[in-house]
C-alpha positions in Angstrom: 0.0 0.0 0.0 1.5 3.3 -1.2 0.5 5.4 1.8 2.2 8.5 0.4 0.3 8.5 -2.9 -3.0 7.6 -1.3 -2.6 10.3 1.4 -1.9 12.9 -1.3 -4.9 11.8 -3.5 -7.3 11.8 -0.5 -6.3 15.2 0.6 -6.6 16.6 -2.9 -10.0 15.0 -3.3 -11.1 16.4 0.1 -10.0 19.9 -0.8 -11.9 19.8 -4.1 -15.0 18.1 -2.8 -18.0 20.1 -4.2 -20.4 19.0 -1.4 -17.9 19.2 1.5 -20.0 21.7 3.5 -23.1 19.5 3.1 -21.1 16.5 4.3 -19.7 18.5 7.2 -23.2 19.4 8.3 -24.2 15.7 8.3 -21.1 14.8 10.3 -21.8 17.6 12.8 -25.2 15.9 13.3 -23.7 12.4 13.6 -21.3 13.7 16.2 -23.9 15.4 18.3 -26.1 12.4 18.3 -23.2 10.1 19.1 -22.3 12.3 22.1 -25.8 12.2 23.6 -25.5 10.4 27.0 -21.7 10.3 26.8 -20.2 10.2 30.3 -17.0 12.0 29.1 -16.6 15.6 30.3 -13.1 16.3 29.0 -12.7 15.9 25.2 -9.7 16.5 23.0 -10.1 17.4 19.4 -8.1 19.2 16.7 -7.8 22.4 14.7 -8.9 21.5 11.1 -6.4 21.8 8.3 -6.3 20.8 4.6 -10.0 20.6 4.2 -10.5 18.4 7.3 -13.9 18.2 9.0 -14.2 20.8 11.8 -15.4 19.2 15.0 -15.4 22.3 17.1 -18.9 23.7 16.5 -20.5 20.4 17.6 -18.2 20.3 20.6 -19.0 23.8 21.6 -22.7 23.0 21.5 -22.0 19.9 23.6 -20.2 22.2 26.1 -23.0 24.7 26.1 -25.6 22.0 26.5 -24.3 21.2 30.0 -24.9 24.8 31.2 -28.4 24.9 29.6 -29.2 21.5 31.4 -27.9 22.9 34.7 -29.9 26.1 34.3 -33.1 24.3 33.3 -32.7 21.9 36.3 -32.4 24.9 38.6 -35.3 26.7 36.9 -33.0 29.6 36.0 -34.6 32.7 34.6 -32.6 33.4 31.4 -34.2 36.9 31.0 -32.1 38.0 34.0 -28.8 37.0 32.5 -26.4 39.7 31.5 -25.1 39.6 27.9 -21.6 38.9 29.2 -22.9 35.6 30.7 -23.5 34.3 27.2 -19.9 35.1 26.2 -18.0 32.1 25.0 -15.3 32.4 27.6 -17.9 32.6 30.3 -19.6 29.5 28.9 -16.3 27.6 28.9 -15.5 28.6 32.5 -19.0 27.7 33.7 -19.4 24.4 32.0 -18.2 21.2 33.6 -17.3 20.1 30.1 -13.9 21.0 28.7 -12.6 21.0 25.2 -8.9 20.7 24.4 -6.7 21.2 21.3 -3.3 19.5 20.8 0.0 21.2 21.4 3.1 19.4 20.1 6.0 18.5 22.3 8.8 19.0 19.9 11.3 17.0 22.0 9.2 13.8 22.3 6.9 14.4 19.3 3.9 13.7 21.4 0.8 15.8 22.1 -0.7 17.4 25.1 -4.1 19.1 25.1 -4.8 22.7 26.2 -8.2 24.2 26.9 -10.0 25.9 23.9 -13.1 28.0 23.5 -14.3 30.1 20.6 -12.3 33.3 20.5 -9.6 32.2 22.9 -6.0 33.4 22.2 -4.3 31.3 19.6 -0.9 31.0 18.1 0.8 28.9 15.5 2.9 25.9 16.5 6.2 24.8 14.7 4.1 23.2 12.0 2.0 26.3 11.3 -1.2 24.8 13.0 -3.1 27.0 15.4 -3.0 26.1 19.1 -4.4 27.7 22.2 -2.1 30.3 23.8 -1.4 30.1 27.5 -4.5 28.1 28.4 -4.5 25.3 31.0 -3.5 21.8 30.1 -6.3 19.3 30.4 -6.3 15.5 30.1 -9.0 14.2 27.8 -10.8 10.9 28.4 -12.2 11.0 24.9 -10.2 12.0 21.9 -11.6 12.9 18.4 -8.9 12.2 15.9 -8.8 13.5 12.2 -8.6 10.8 9.5 -7.2 11.4 6.0 -8.4 7.8 5.4 -9.5 4.8 7.4 -10.0 1.1 6.9 -11.2 -2.2 8.5 -10.5 -2.8 12.1 -10.6 0.9 13.1 -7.2 1.8 11.6 -6.6 5.3 10.3 -4.4 6.9 7.7 -3.0 10.2 9.1 -0.3 12.6 7.8 2.6 10.3 8.6 4.0 12.1 11.6 3.0 9.5 14.1 2.0 12.0 16.8 -1.2 10.3 17.8 0.2 6.8 17.9 3.1 7.9 20.1 0.8 9.9 22.4 -1.6 7.0 22.8 1.2 4.6 23.5 2.3 6.7 26.5 -0.9 8.2 27.9 -2.4 6.3 30.9 -5.2 5.8 31.2 -5.7 5.6 27.5 -8.5 7.9 26.3 -11.3 6.5 24.1 -10.4 7.4 20.5 -12.9 8.3 17.8 -11.8 9.0 14.3 -13.6 11.6 12.2 -13.5 11.8 8.4 -15.6 12.0 5.2 -17.0 8.9 3.6 -14.6 9.3 0.6 -11.7 8.3 2.9 -12.8 4.6 3.3 -9.9 2.3 2.3 -11.2 -1.3 2.2 -7.7 -2.7 1.4 -5.8 -0.8 4.1 -3.4 -3.1 6.1 -2.1 -1.7 9.4 1.6 -1.5 10.2 2.9 -2.9 13.5 3.1 0.5 15.2 -0.5 1.5 14.2 -3.0 1.9 17.0 -6.6 1.1 16.2 -9.3 3.6 17.0 -12.2 2.7 19.3 -14.7 4.1 16.8 -14.9 6.0 13.5 -17.7 8.4 12.4 -18.2 9.8 9.0 -21.0 11.8 7.2 -23.1 8.6 6.9 -22.9 7.5 10.5 -20.8 5.1 12.6 -18.3 3.3 10.4 -16.5 1.4 13.2 -17.3 -0.7 15.1 -19.6 -2.3 12.6 
């Protein structure tokens, strides 16, 4: 399997996908439904690049839902809330649910996760990818992982850097891992290499791909 050529072709196809926004809307819905009833309160995700699906809107709604549920349970009168209390930073600080984005450890080439909310200060890492600036480090129990491609058994094709595999090999307890990708990325003939770590689940714009 020529991973380099397949990776390049899938990224190009994803960037030129005419219905990418429609597929993204469907995957947002799949994500939100999948998260209903989830016991996880600290979730790691990623900043989308190269036409990747953006998981952050669905996760922000998931974070916001916890506050709305709390306020409903306490019969809160929303008309008395100040506008600032609807601010994204306020929601992030009030919600028991936390969202983290990866920060690369250049020495060990592993990832840690730092708190993110819409509008939080961001900066570019050594690879030109946006990361939270000076926010607290958090430890996710659930990790949403971007997939360039994916195949049987829950294995993913990434960008070849190995950051997620190295991170998952060292983090204890290991978080639940869920791959996210568009349906064009399915690779039925994909054969994992010895160092590849299988994902616990994979979601695409058609629903749950793994486990079947």
